[in-house]
Backbone atoms as SQL, in Angstrom:
CREATE TABLE atoms (id INTEGER PRIMARY KEY, chain TEXT, resi INTEGER, resn TEXT, atom TEXT, x REAL, y REAL, z REAL);
INSERT INTO atoms VALUES
  (1, 'A', 1, 'MET', 'N', 79.240, 89.600, 111.950),
  (2, 'A', 1, 'MET', 'CA', 79.552, 90.697, 111.063),
  (3, 'A', 1, 'MET', 'C', 78.272, 91.154, 110.372),
  (4, 'A', 2, 'ALA', 'N', 78.035, 92.435, 110.458),
  (5, 'A', 2, 'ALA', 'CA', 76.866, 93.011, 109.796),
  (6, 'A', 2, 'ALA', 'C', 77.246, 94.379, 109.246),
  (7, 'A', 3, 'PRO', 'N', 76.715, 94.750, 108.086),
  (8, 'A', 3, 'PRO', 'CA', 77.013, 96.078, 107.547),
  (9, 'A', 3, 'PRO', 'C', 76.471, 97.176, 108.461),
  (10, 'A', 4, 'VAL', 'N', 77.190, 98.293, 108.512),
  (11, 'A', 4, 'VAL', 'CA', 76.703, 99.439, 109.285),
  (12, 'A', 4, 'VAL', 'C', 75.719, 100.224, 108.424),
  (13, 'A', 5, 'PRO', 'N', 74.791, 100.938, 109.066),
  (14, 'A', 5, 'PRO', 'CA', 73.889, 101.783, 108.281),
  (15, 'A', 5, 'PRO', 'C', 74.667, 102.888, 107.564),
  (16, 'A', 6, 'ARG', 'N', 74.156, 103.333, 106.448),
  (17, 'A', 6, 'ARG', 'CA', 74.796, 104.411, 105.676),
  (18, 'A', 6, 'ARG', 'C', 74.305, 105.755, 106.199),
  (19, 'A', 7, 'ASP', 'N', 74.626, 106.019, 107.472),
  (20, 'A', 7, 'ASP', 'CA', 74.138, 107.244, 108.113),
  (21, 'A', 7, 'ASP', 'C', 75.244, 108.242, 108.427),
  (22, 'A', 8, 'GLY', 'N', 76.494, 107.887, 108.144),
  (23, 'A', 8, 'GLY', 'CA', 77.611, 108.789, 108.417),
  (24, 'A', 8, 'GLY', 'C', 77.931, 108.940, 109.886),
  (25, 'A', 9, 'GLU', 'N', 77.325, 108.098, 110.747),
  (26, 'A', 9, 'GLU', 'CA', 77.540, 108.208, 112.194),
  (27, 'A', 9, 'GLU', 'C', 77.921, 106.896, 112.850),
  (28, 'A', 10, 'THR', 'N', 77.359, 105.789, 112.391),
  (29, 'A', 10, 'THR', 'CA', 77.590, 104.494, 113.024),
  (30, 'A', 10, 'THR', 'C', 78.984, 104.001, 112.683),
  (31, 'A', 11, 'LEU', 'N', 79.797, 103.788, 113.715),
  (32, 'A', 11, 'LEU', 'CA', 81.187, 103.391, 113.547),
  (33, 'A', 11, 'LEU', 'C', 81.283, 101.878, 113.354),
  (34, 'A', 12, 'GLY', 'N', 82.112, 101.461, 112.424),
  (35, 'A', 12, 'GLY', 'CA', 82.360, 100.045, 112.200),
  (36, 'A', 12, 'GLY', 'C', 83.759, 99.828, 111.670),
  (37, 'A', 13, 'GLU', 'N', 84.184, 98.563, 111.662),
  (38, 'A', 13, 'GLU', 'CA', 85.512, 98.248, 111.147),
  (39, 'A', 13, 'GLU', 'C', 85.460, 98.119, 109.630),
  (40, 'A', 14, 'VAL', 'N', 86.453, 98.660, 108.952),
  (41, 'A', 14, 'VAL', 'CA', 86.545, 98.570, 107.502),
  (42, 'A', 14, 'VAL', 'C', 87.113, 97.200, 107.152),
  (43, 'A', 15, 'MET', 'N', 86.339, 96.437, 106.370),
  (44, 'A', 15, 'MET', 'CA', 86.764, 95.102, 105.932),
  (45, 'A', 15, 'MET', 'C', 86.561, 95.011, 104.427),
  (46, 'A', 16, 'PHE', 'N', 87.402, 94.226, 103.767),
  (47, 'A', 16, 'PHE', 'CA', 87.253, 94.066, 102.331),
  (48, 'A', 16, 'PHE', 'C', 87.820, 92.725, 101.900),
  (49, 'A', 17, 'ARG', 'N', 87.449, 92.328, 100.675),
  (50, 'A', 17, 'ARG', 'CA', 87.998, 91.120, 100.078),
  (51, 'A', 17, 'ARG', 'C', 88.033, 91.300, 98.572),
  (52, 'A', 18, 'GLY', 'N', 88.864, 90.529, 97.922),
  (53, 'A', 18, 'GLY', 'CA', 88.984, 90.619, 96.470),
  (54, 'A', 18, 'GLY', 'C', 90.358, 90.168, 96.026),
  (55, 'A', 19, 'ASN', 'N', 90.596, 90.266, 94.723),
  (56, 'A', 19, 'ASN', 'CA', 91.860, 89.763, 94.191),
  (57, 'A', 19, 'ASN', 'C', 93.034, 90.714, 94.378),
  (58, 'A', 20, 'VAL', 'N', 92.813, 91.865, 95.003),
  (59, 'A', 20, 'VAL', 'CA', 93.922, 92.794, 95.255),
  (60, 'A', 20, 'VAL', 'C', 94.335, 92.793, 96.735),
  (61, 'A', 21, 'VAL', 'N', 93.729, 91.917, 97.525),
  (62, 'A', 21, 'VAL', 'CA', 94.058, 91.807, 98.945),
  (63, 'A', 21, 'VAL', 'C', 95.194, 90.803, 99.103),
  (64, 'A', 22, 'MET', 'N', 96.092, 91.092, 100.006),
  (65, 'A', 22, 'MET', 'CA', 97.229, 90.199, 100.227),
  (66, 'A', 22, 'MET', 'C', 96.765, 88.779, 100.558),
  (67, 'A', 23, 'LYS', 'N', 97.654, 87.803, 100.361),
  (68, 'A', 23, 'LYS', 'CA', 97.332, 86.417, 100.693),
  (69, 'A', 23, 'LYS', 'C', 97.483, 86.163, 102.189),
  (70, 'A', 24, 'GLY', 'N', 98.330, 86.922, 102.840),
  (71, 'A', 24, 'GLY', 'CA', 98.544, 86.717, 104.264),
  (72, 'A', 24, 'GLY', 'C', 99.839, 87.348, 104.726),
  (73, 'A', 25, 'TYR', 'N', 100.091, 87.217, 106.020),
  (74, 'A', 25, 'TYR', 'CA', 101.307, 87.751, 106.613),
  (75, 'A', 25, 'TYR', 'C', 102.443, 86.751, 106.438),
  (76, 'A', 26, 'PHE', 'N', 103.615, 87.245, 106.060),
  (77, 'A', 26, 'PHE', 'CA', 104.778, 86.409, 105.797),
  (78, 'A', 26, 'PHE', 'C', 105.165, 85.607, 107.033),
  (79, 'A', 27, 'ARG', 'N', 105.116, 84.293, 106.901),
  (80, 'A', 27, 'ARG', 'CA', 105.514, 83.357, 107.955),
  (81, 'A', 27, 'ARG', 'C', 104.783, 83.606, 109.282),
  (82, 'A', 28, 'ASN', 'N', 103.528, 84.041, 109.200),
  (83, 'A', 28, 'ASN', 'CA', 102.753, 84.295, 110.420),
  (84, 'A', 28, 'ASN', 'C', 101.309, 83.832, 110.194),
  (85, 'A', 29, 'PRO', 'N', 101.098, 82.506, 110.211),
  (86, 'A', 29, 'PRO', 'CA', 99.759, 81.980, 109.926),
  (87, 'A', 29, 'PRO', 'C', 98.709, 82.380, 110.967),
  (88, 'A', 30, 'GLU', 'N', 99.126, 82.583, 112.224),
  (89, 'A', 30, 'GLU', 'CA', 98.161, 82.987, 113.252),
  (90, 'A', 30, 'GLU', 'C', 97.606, 84.379, 112.973),
  (91, 'A', 31, 'ALA', 'N', 98.494, 85.321, 112.617),
  (92, 'A', 31, 'ALA', 'CA', 98.050, 86.677, 112.297),
  (93, 'A', 31, 'ALA', 'C', 97.200, 86.683, 111.034),
  (94, 'A', 32, 'THR', 'N', 97.552, 85.832, 110.068),
  (95, 'A', 32, 'THR', 'CA', 96.775, 85.735, 108.832),
  (96, 'A', 32, 'THR', 'C', 95.377, 85.225, 109.116),
  (97, 'A', 33, 'GLN', 'N', 95.278, 84.184, 109.923),
  (98, 'A', 33, 'GLN', 'CA', 93.969, 83.620, 110.264),
  (99, 'A', 33, 'GLN', 'C', 93.104, 84.653, 110.988),
  (100, 'A', 34, 'GLU', 'N', 93.693, 85.400, 111.902),
  (101, 'A', 34, 'GLU', 'CA', 92.946, 86.431, 112.633),
  (102, 'A', 34, 'GLU', 'C', 92.495, 87.560, 111.700),
  (103, 'A', 35, 'ALA', 'N', 93.396, 87.998, 110.820),
  (104, 'A', 35, 'ALA', 'CA', 93.083, 89.117, 109.925),
  (105, 'A', 35, 'ALA', 'C', 92.014, 88.754, 108.895),
  (106, 'A', 36, 'PHE', 'N', 91.914, 87.473, 108.534),
  (107, 'A', 36, 'PHE', 'CA', 90.960, 87.047, 107.513),
  (108, 'A', 36, 'PHE', 'C', 89.777, 86.270, 108.087),
  (109, 'A', 37, 'SER', 'N', 89.479, 86.438, 109.342),
  (110, 'A', 37, 'SER', 'CA', 88.354, 85.693, 109.926),
  (111, 'A', 37, 'SER', 'C', 87.054, 86.057, 109.220),
  (112, 'A', 38, 'GLY', 'N', 86.245, 85.056, 108.965),
  (113, 'A', 38, 'GLY', 'CA', 84.975, 85.268, 108.282),
  (114, 'A', 38, 'GLY', 'C', 85.108, 85.492, 106.787),
  (115, 'A', 39, 'GLY', 'N', 86.310, 85.285, 106.230),
  (116, 'A', 39, 'GLY', 'CA', 86.508, 85.441, 104.796),
  (117, 'A', 39, 'GLY', 'C', 86.740, 86.865, 104.334),
  (118, 'A', 40, 'TRP', 'N', 86.818, 87.805, 105.251),
  (119, 'A', 40, 'TRP', 'CA', 87.064, 89.213, 104.932),
  (120, 'A', 40, 'TRP', 'C', 88.373, 89.640, 105.584),
  (121, 'A', 41, 'PHE', 'N', 89.092, 90.556, 104.939),
  (122, 'A', 41, 'PHE', 'CA', 90.298, 91.128, 105.548),
  (123, 'A', 41, 'PHE', 'C', 89.875, 92.226, 106.511),
  (124, 'A', 42, 'HIS', 'N', 90.243, 92.070, 107.769),
  (125, 'A', 42, 'HIS', 'CA', 89.938, 93.055, 108.816),
  (126, 'A', 42, 'HIS', 'C', 91.096, 94.049, 108.859),
  (127, 'A', 43, 'SER', 'N', 90.839, 95.268, 108.401),
  (128, 'A', 43, 'SER', 'CA', 91.909, 96.256, 108.256),
  (129, 'A', 43, 'SER', 'C', 92.364, 96.868, 109.570),
  (130, 'A', 44, 'GLY', 'N', 91.494, 96.853, 110.584),
  (131, 'A', 44, 'GLY', 'CA', 91.819, 97.543, 111.829),
  (132, 'A', 44, 'GLY', 'C', 91.439, 99.008, 111.792),
  (133, 'A', 45, 'ASP', 'N', 90.995, 99.486, 110.634),
  (134, 'A', 45, 'ASP', 'CA', 90.536, 100.874, 110.505),
  (135, 'A', 45, 'ASP', 'C', 89.075, 100.956, 110.930),
  (136, 'A', 46, 'LEU', 'N', 88.728, 102.033, 111.608),
  (137, 'A', 46, 'LEU', 'CA', 87.345, 102.286, 111.994),
  (138, 'A', 46, 'LEU', 'C', 86.827, 103.441, 111.163),
  (139, 'A', 47, 'GLY', 'N', 85.593, 103.304, 110.676),
  (140, 'A', 47, 'GLY', 'CA', 85.042, 104.358, 109.844),
  (141, 'A', 47, 'GLY', 'C', 83.530, 104.355, 109.845),
  (142, 'A', 48, 'VAL', 'N', 82.969, 105.326, 109.166),
  (143, 'A', 48, 'VAL', 'CA', 81.524, 105.432, 108.985),
  (144, 'A', 48, 'VAL', 'C', 81.242, 105.427, 107.481),
  (145, 'A', 49, 'MET', 'N', 80.040, 104.973, 107.111),
  (146, 'A', 49, 'MET', 'CA', 79.643, 105.003, 105.708),
  (147, 'A', 49, 'MET', 'C', 78.537, 106.027, 105.534),
  (148, 'A', 50, 'HIS', 'N', 78.724, 106.899, 104.555),
  (149, 'A', 50, 'HIS', 'CA', 77.747, 107.941, 104.249),
  (150, 'A', 50, 'HIS', 'C', 76.712, 107.410, 103.260),
  (151, 'A', 51, 'PRO', 'N', 75.573, 108.095, 103.122),
  (152, 'A', 51, 'PRO', 'CA', 74.517, 107.636, 102.214),
  (153, 'A', 51, 'PRO', 'C', 74.991, 107.399, 100.775),
  (154, 'A', 52, 'ASP', 'N', 76.011, 108.153, 100.320),
  (155, 'A', 52, 'ASP', 'CA', 76.517, 107.982, 98.945),
  (156, 'A', 52, 'ASP', 'C', 77.582, 106.884, 98.854),
  (157, 'A', 53, 'ARG', 'N', 77.698, 106.068, 99.920),
  (158, 'A', 53, 'ARG', 'CA', 78.627, 104.932, 100.034),
  (159, 'A', 53, 'ARG', 'C', 80.084, 105.372, 100.245),
  (160, 'A', 54, 'TYR', 'N', 80.312, 106.661, 100.495),
  (161, 'A', 54, 'TYR', 'CA', 81.641, 107.165, 100.816),
  (162, 'A', 54, 'TYR', 'C', 82.000, 106.674, 102.218),
  (163, 'A', 55, 'VAL', 'N', 83.186, 106.067, 102.356),
  (164, 'A', 55, 'VAL', 'CA', 83.661, 105.592, 103.652),
  (165, 'A', 55, 'VAL', 'C', 84.638, 106.621, 104.200),
  (166, 'A', 56, 'GLN', 'N', 84.339, 107.133, 105.382),
  (167, 'A', 56, 'GLN', 'CA', 85.202, 108.111, 106.042),
  (168, 'A', 56, 'GLN', 'C', 85.908, 107.415, 107.194),
  (169, 'A', 57, 'LEU', 'N', 87.232, 107.337, 107.121),
  (170, 'A', 57, 'LEU', 'CA', 88.008, 106.711, 108.191),
  (171, 'A', 57, 'LEU', 'C', 88.042, 107.639, 109.387),
  (172, 'A', 58, 'LYS', 'N', 87.848, 107.055, 110.569),
  (173, 'A', 58, 'LYS', 'CA', 87.820, 107.838, 111.803),
  (174, 'A', 58, 'LYS', 'C', 89.038, 107.575, 112.678),
  (175, 'A', 59, 'ASP', 'N', 89.506, 106.345, 112.710),
  (176, 'A', 59, 'ASP', 'CA', 90.631, 106.009, 113.577),
  (177, 'A', 59, 'ASP', 'C', 91.049, 104.572, 113.311),
  (178, 'A', 60, 'ARG', 'N', 92.091, 104.140, 113.990),
  (179, 'A', 60, 'ARG', 'CA', 92.498, 102.729, 113.999),
  (180, 'A', 60, 'ARG', 'C', 91.970, 102.127, 115.291),
  (181, 'A', 61, 'SER', 'N', 91.504, 100.890, 115.227),
  (182, 'A', 61, 'SER', 'CA', 90.936, 100.267, 116.425),
  (183, 'A', 61, 'SER', 'C', 91.966, 100.194, 117.552),
  (184, 'A', 62, 'LYS', 'N', 93.232, 100.026, 117.213),
  (185, 'A', 62, 'LYS', 'CA', 94.277, 99.951, 118.239),
  (186, 'A', 62, 'LYS', 'C', 94.623, 101.317, 118.819),
  (187, 'A', 63, 'ASP', 'N', 94.160, 102.400, 118.165),
  (188, 'A', 63, 'ASP', 'CA', 94.483, 103.747, 118.633),
  (189, 'A', 63, 'ASP', 'C', 93.388, 104.370, 119.492),
  (190, 'A', 64, 'ILE', 'N', 92.297, 103.664, 119.707),
  (191, 'A', 64, 'ILE', 'CA', 91.233, 104.191, 120.559),
  (192, 'A', 64, 'ILE', 'C', 91.722, 104.172, 122.004),
  (193, 'A', 65, 'ILE', 'N', 91.570, 105.289, 122.680),
  (194, 'A', 65, 'ILE', 'CA', 91.981, 105.409, 124.079),
  (195, 'A', 65, 'ILE', 'C', 90.741, 105.249, 124.946),
  (196, 'A', 66, 'ILE', 'N', 90.808, 104.327, 125.905),
  (197, 'A', 66, 'ILE', 'CA', 89.712, 104.151, 126.848),
  (198, 'A', 66, 'ILE', 'C', 90.134, 104.788, 128.159),
  (199, 'A', 67, 'SER', 'N', 89.439, 105.853, 128.536),
  (200, 'A', 67, 'SER', 'CA', 89.790, 106.605, 129.737),
  (201, 'A', 67, 'SER', 'C', 88.529, 106.902, 130.522),
  (202, 'A', 68, 'GLY', 'N', 88.480, 106.412, 131.760),
  (203, 'A', 68, 'GLY', 'CA', 87.316, 106.658, 132.603),
  (204, 'A', 68, 'GLY', 'C', 86.030, 106.099, 132.014),
  (205, 'A', 69, 'GLY', 'N', 86.142, 104.999, 131.250),
  (206, 'A', 69, 'GLY', 'CA', 84.977, 104.380, 130.646),
  (207, 'A', 69, 'GLY', 'C', 84.541, 105.004, 129.335),
  (208, 'A', 70, 'GLU', 'N', 85.252, 106.012, 128.854),
  (209, 'A', 70, 'GLU', 'CA', 84.916, 106.672, 127.590),
  (210, 'A', 70, 'GLU', 'C', 85.899, 106.254, 126.503),
  (211, 'A', 71, 'ASN', 'N', 85.394, 106.055, 125.292),
  (212, 'A', 71, 'ASN', 'CA', 86.255, 105.793, 124.142),
  (213, 'A', 71, 'ASN', 'C', 86.621, 107.124, 123.502),
  (214, 'A', 72, 'ILE', 'N', 87.920, 107.370, 123.371),
  (215, 'A', 72, 'ILE', 'CA', 88.410, 108.641, 122.834),
  (216, 'A', 72, 'ILE', 'C', 89.201, 108.349, 121.562),
  (217, 'A', 73, 'SER', 'N', 88.826, 109.013, 120.488),
  (218, 'A', 73, 'SER', 'CA', 89.513, 108.843, 119.219),
  (219, 'A', 73, 'SER', 'C', 90.716, 109.779, 119.156),
  (220, 'A', 74, 'THR', 'N', 91.900, 109.216, 118.922),
  (221, 'A', 74, 'THR', 'CA', 93.100, 110.048, 118.819),
  (222, 'A', 74, 'THR', 'C', 93.001, 110.994, 117.626),
  (223, 'A', 75, 'ILE', 'N', 92.401, 110.535, 116.531),
  (224, 'A', 75, 'ILE', 'CA', 92.268, 111.385, 115.343),
  (225, 'A', 75, 'ILE', 'C', 91.391, 112.594, 115.636),
  (226, 'A', 76, 'GLU', 'N', 90.291, 112.399, 116.375),
  (227, 'A', 76, 'GLU', 'CA', 89.410, 113.524, 116.686),
  (228, 'A', 76, 'GLU', 'C', 90.109, 114.548, 117.570),
  (229, 'A', 77, 'VAL', 'N', 90.928, 114.097, 118.526),
  (230, 'A', 77, 'VAL', 'CA', 91.663, 115.035, 119.373),
  (231, 'A', 77, 'VAL', 'C', 92.704, 115.775, 118.540),
  (232, 'A', 78, 'GLU', 'N', 93.382, 115.050, 117.632),
  (233, 'A', 78, 'GLU', 'CA', 94.359, 115.706, 116.757),
  (234, 'A', 78, 'GLU', 'C', 93.685, 116.755, 115.873),
  (235, 'A', 79, 'GLU', 'N', 92.470, 116.463, 115.385),
  (236, 'A', 79, 'GLU', 'CA', 91.743, 117.435, 114.570),
  (237, 'A', 79, 'GLU', 'C', 91.479, 118.719, 115.349),
  (238, 'A', 80, 'VAL', 'N', 91.175, 118.601, 116.629),
  (239, 'A', 80, 'VAL', 'CA', 90.958, 119.787, 117.466),
  (240, 'A', 80, 'VAL', 'C', 92.261, 120.579, 117.599),
  (241, 'A', 81, 'LEU', 'N', 93.374, 119.881, 117.812),
  (242, 'A', 81, 'LEU', 'CA', 94.664, 120.567, 117.912),
  (243, 'A', 81, 'LEU', 'C', 94.995, 121.302, 116.609),
  (244, 'A', 82, 'TYR', 'N', 94.696, 120.667, 115.474),
  (245, 'A', 82, 'TYR', 'CA', 94.995, 121.285, 114.178),
  (246, 'A', 82, 'TYR', 'C', 94.156, 122.527, 113.901),
  (247, 'A', 83, 'ARG', 'N', 93.056, 122.702, 114.590),
  (248, 'A', 83, 'ARG', 'CA', 92.228, 123.893, 114.386),
  (249, 'A', 83, 'ARG', 'C', 92.916, 125.165, 114.877),
  (250, 'A', 84, 'HIS', 'N', 93.887, 125.008, 115.776),
  (251, 'A', 84, 'HIS', 'CA', 94.616, 126.177, 116.264),
  (252, 'A', 84, 'HIS', 'C', 95.543, 126.644, 115.147),
  (253, 'A', 85, 'PRO', 'N', 95.509, 127.918, 114.792),
  (254, 'A', 85, 'PRO', 'CA', 96.279, 128.390, 113.640),
  (255, 'A', 85, 'PRO', 'C', 97.789, 128.237, 113.776),
  (256, 'A', 86, 'SER', 'N', 98.296, 128.108, 114.982),
  (257, 'A', 86, 'SER', 'CA', 99.745, 127.996, 115.160),
  (258, 'A', 86, 'SER', 'C', 100.252, 126.558, 115.125),
  (259, 'A', 87, 'VAL', 'N', 99.354, 125.579, 115.122),
  (260, 'A', 87, 'VAL', 'CA', 99.790, 124.180, 115.162),
  (261, 'A', 87, 'VAL', 'C', 100.094, 123.704, 113.751),
  (262, 'A', 88, 'GLU', 'N', 101.324, 123.215, 113.564),
  (263, 'A', 88, 'GLU', 'CA', 101.768, 122.706, 112.272),
  (264, 'A', 88, 'GLU', 'C', 101.693, 121.178, 112.228),
  (265, 'A', 89, 'ILE', 'N', 102.057, 120.518, 113.318),
  (266, 'A', 89, 'ILE', 'CA', 102.040, 119.058, 113.424),
  (267, 'A', 89, 'ILE', 'C', 101.432, 118.701, 114.773),
  (268, 'A', 90, 'ALA', 'N', 100.575, 117.683, 114.797),
  (269, 'A', 90, 'ALA', 'CA', 99.972, 117.245, 116.058),
  (270, 'A', 90, 'ALA', 'C', 99.962, 115.725, 116.118),
  (271, 'A', 91, 'ALA', 'N', 100.119, 115.188, 117.311),
  (272, 'A', 91, 'ALA', 'CA', 100.040, 113.740, 117.526),
  (273, 'A', 91, 'ALA', 'C', 99.503, 113.490, 118.930),
  (274, 'A', 92, 'VAL', 'N', 98.640, 112.507, 119.042),
  (275, 'A', 92, 'VAL', 'CA', 98.071, 112.128, 120.335),
  (276, 'A', 92, 'VAL', 'C', 98.333, 110.645, 120.538),
  (277, 'A', 93, 'VAL', 'N', 98.830, 110.283, 121.710),
  (278, 'A', 93, 'VAL', 'CA', 99.129, 108.882, 122.023),
  (279, 'A', 93, 'VAL', 'C', 98.533, 108.515, 123.375),
  (280, 'A', 94, 'ALA', 'N', 98.321, 107.221, 123.572),
  (281, 'A', 94, 'ALA', 'CA', 97.783, 106.725, 124.837),
  (282, 'A', 94, 'ALA', 'C', 98.904, 106.557, 125.855),
  (283, 'A', 95, 'LEU', 'N', 98.579, 106.818, 127.101),
  (284, 'A', 95, 'LEU', 'CA', 99.485, 106.575, 128.219),
  (285, 'A', 95, 'LEU', 'C', 98.746, 105.719, 129.228),
  (286, 'A', 96, 'LYS', 'N', 99.361, 104.666, 129.692),
  (287, 'A', 96, 'LYS', 'CA', 98.740, 103.814, 130.711),
  (288, 'A', 96, 'LYS', 'C', 98.872, 104.493, 132.068),
  (289, 'A', 97, 'THR', 'N', 97.786, 104.443, 132.850),
  (290, 'A', 97, 'THR', 'CA', 97.808, 105.003, 134.202),
  (291, 'A', 97, 'THR', 'C', 97.292, 103.968, 135.180),
  (292, 'A', 98, 'ARG', 'N', 97.545, 104.187, 136.459),
  (293, 'A', 98, 'ARG', 'CA', 97.043, 103.265, 137.477),
  (294, 'A', 98, 'ARG', 'C', 95.597, 103.554, 137.823),
  (295, 'A', 99, 'LEU', 'N', 95.175, 104.815, 137.773),
  (296, 'A', 99, 'LEU', 'CA', 93.819, 105.171, 138.168),
  (297, 'A', 99, 'LEU', 'C', 92.799, 104.958, 137.058),
  (298, 'A', 100, 'LEU', 'N', 93.142, 105.365, 135.847),
  (299, 'A', 100, 'LEU', 'CA', 92.268, 105.187, 134.692),
  (300, 'A', 100, 'LEU', 'C', 92.893, 104.133, 133.796),
  (301, 'A', 101, 'SER', 'N', 92.107, 103.506, 132.954),
  (302, 'A', 101, 'SER', 'CA', 92.668, 102.488, 132.071),
  (303, 'A', 101, 'SER', 'C', 93.698, 103.092, 131.127),
  (304, 'A', 102, 'SER', 'N', 93.444, 104.298, 130.660),
  (305, 'A', 102, 'SER', 'CA', 94.404, 105.015, 129.812),
  (306, 'A', 102, 'SER', 'C', 94.201, 106.502, 129.989),
  (307, 'A', 103, 'SER', 'N', 95.214, 107.234, 129.635),
  (308, 'A', 103, 'SER', 'CA', 95.141, 108.680, 129.577),
  (309, 'A', 103, 'SER', 'C', 95.718, 109.043, 128.222),
  (310, 'A', 104, 'MET', 'N', 95.750, 110.321, 127.887),
  (311, 'A', 104, 'MET', 'CA', 96.341, 110.672, 126.603),
  (312, 'A', 104, 'MET', 'C', 97.349, 111.783, 126.764),
  (313, 'A', 105, 'ASN', 'N', 98.214, 111.859, 125.791),
  (314, 'A', 105, 'ASN', 'CA', 99.246, 112.872, 125.763),
  (315, 'A', 105, 'ASN', 'C', 99.251, 113.457, 124.361),
  (316, 'A', 106, 'GLY', 'N', 99.039, 114.752, 124.251),
  (317, 'A', 106, 'GLY', 'CA', 99.033, 115.413, 122.953),
  (318, 'A', 106, 'GLY', 'C', 100.317, 116.179, 122.739),
  (319, 'A', 107, 'HIS', 'N', 100.806, 116.149, 121.531),
  (320, 'A', 107, 'HIS', 'CA', 102.026, 116.871, 121.159),
  (321, 'A', 107, 'HIS', 'C', 101.691, 117.778, 119.988),
  (322, 'A', 108, 'ALA', 'N', 102.161, 119.005, 120.039),
  (323, 'A', 108, 'ALA', 'CA', 101.935, 119.943, 118.939),
  (324, 'A', 108, 'ALA', 'C', 103.246, 120.620, 118.589),
  (325, 'A', 109, 'HIS', 'N', 103.445, 120.867, 117.305),
  (326, 'A', 109, 'HIS', 'CA', 104.640, 121.552, 116.824),
  (327, 'A', 109, 'HIS', 'C', 104.204, 122.868, 116.191),
  (328, 'A', 110, 'TYR', 'N', 104.893, 123.909, 116.571),
  (329, 'A', 110, 'TYR', 'CA', 104.593, 125.243, 116.046),
  (330, 'A', 110, 'TYR', 'C', 105.674, 125.639, 115.059),
  (331, 'A', 111, 'PRO', 'N', 105.321, 126.352, 113.986),
  (332, 'A', 111, 'PRO', 'CA', 106.328, 126.778, 113.013),
  (333, 'A', 111, 'PRO', 'C', 107.478, 127.530, 113.691),
  (334, 'A', 112, 'GLY', 'N', 108.680, 127.184, 113.300),
  (335, 'A', 112, 'GLY', 'CA', 109.848, 127.842, 113.853),
  (336, 'A', 112, 'GLY', 'C', 110.397, 127.195, 115.119),
  (337, 'A', 113, 'SER', 'N', 109.638, 126.304, 115.745),
  (338, 'A', 113, 'SER', 'CA', 110.139, 125.625, 116.929),
  (339, 'A', 113, 'SER', 'C', 110.845, 124.335, 116.505),
  (340, 'A', 114, 'PRO', 'N', 111.867, 123.912, 117.264),
  (341, 'A', 114, 'PRO', 'CA', 112.592, 122.710, 116.863),
  (342, 'A', 114, 'PRO', 'C', 111.739, 121.465, 117.103),
  (343, 'A', 115, 'LEU', 'N', 111.867, 120.488, 116.216),
  (344, 'A', 115, 'LEU', 'CA', 111.164, 119.223, 116.399),
  (345, 'A', 115, 'LEU', 'C', 111.844, 118.443, 117.509),
  (346, 'A', 116, 'PRO', 'N', 111.085, 117.659, 118.302),
  (347, 'A', 116, 'PRO', 'CA', 111.708, 116.875, 119.362),
  (348, 'A', 116, 'PRO', 'C', 112.593, 115.795, 118.756),
  (349, 'A', 117, 'ALA', 'N', 113.636, 115.430, 119.486),
  (350, 'A', 117, 'ALA', 'CA', 114.545, 114.384, 119.022),
  (351, 'A', 117, 'ALA', 'C', 113.830, 113.039, 119.058),
  (352, 'A', 118, 'SER', 'N', 114.157, 112.179, 118.128),
  (353, 'A', 118, 'SER', 'CA', 113.555, 110.848, 118.077),
  (354, 'A', 118, 'SER', 'C', 114.146, 109.981, 119.180),
  (355, 'A', 119, 'THR', 'N', 113.280, 109.161, 119.782),
  (356, 'A', 119, 'THR', 'CA', 113.744, 108.244, 120.833),
  (357, 'A', 119, 'THR', 'C', 114.163, 106.919, 120.235),
  (358, 'A', 120, 'GLY', 'N', 113.909, 106.747, 118.926),
  (359, 'A', 120, 'GLY', 'CA', 114.263, 105.488, 118.287),
  (360, 'A', 120, 'GLY', 'C', 113.208, 104.420, 118.443),
  (361, 'A', 121, 'ASN', 'N', 112.079, 104.763, 119.080),
  (362, 'A', 121, 'ASN', 'CA', 110.988, 103.783, 119.258),
  (363, 'A', 121, 'ASN', 'C', 109.955, 103.931, 118.185);
């Protein structure tokens, strides 16, 4: 574990410790041990630190899509979808494929269109 430079570009995992951090996961010592490895709570959030020490969250480590050897941030793709003036809600998820390790599927909702029904998942 090493701090990332305060350059606003180098991606790292957000970790913290202190008296306001949970003690652990309820009845799950394995998950607690993994989350607190090295004495820090590993949030799973990925972010960059700016020169003024502002931390900008970029994505969740579990939400990074690896496709054709490239790491793709779901948040960055959603930001592109949101730039379209007609998009009200956007979501990007990973899809497993046989040819590539993952692919992605983007969903956008336009004002006045019905929201898709929930699958319960």
